[in-house]
N, C-alpha and C positions, 0 to 999 in steps of 0.2 A: 504494500500500500504506500502511495506517495506521502511524503511528509507535508507539513503545512506550507513549506516554502517551495516544494517540488510539485509542479503541475502533474495532473493525471495523464499518463500516456494516451495518445489518441489511437483510435482503431482505424484500420483501412477497411475497404468493402469486404474483403475475404474474412476478416475477423468478425465483422458484424453479421455476415451471412452465417458463419459458423455458430455464433452465439444464438441467433434466431432459428438455426437449423432450416434455412431456406437457400436455394441457389442464388448466386450473385446476380444472375439475370433477373430474378424476382425482385431483388433489392433495387436494381437499376430501373425496373419497370415501375415500382412504387414511387421512385424519385421523380420520374417523368410525369406521373399522375398526382404528385404532391401529397401522397398518403403515407409515405414511409417515414422512418426515423430521420430527425434533422441531421444534415451534413453540411460541412463547409468545404469550399474549394481552397486548396493550398496549391497554387500554381495550376497544374492540370490534374491534380489528384484530389479525390474526395477523402475527407477525414471526419471521423465521428467521435464525439465525446461519449465515453462509455456510460456515464451517469445519465446523459440525455437519452441514449438508446434505451436504457433500463426504464427511465420515466415514461418514454413513449410506449414501450411494451406494457408496462403496468397500467397505463391509462387506456389501453385498447378495450379492456373489459368494461370500463365505464361507459363506452359508446355503444355497447351491444344491448339489445332489448330482447325480450322473449319472442317478439314477432320476427326477428331476423332469422333467415335460414341458416342452417349449420354450415 
């Protein structure tokens, strides 16, 4: 775990896809539809803050209702 002065290491798309257990292509498709976890561009690379990915994932449940299909 990073110290208070050391920032949390960023994840690349492969690490986020592994965490979510989805293909990278799905992650990229979500990004184009603006429904995936938040990412930032660093040059030509996408980088993800792990805590933001976890927050995004944890908030998915709150958007679902009993009327939504499985």
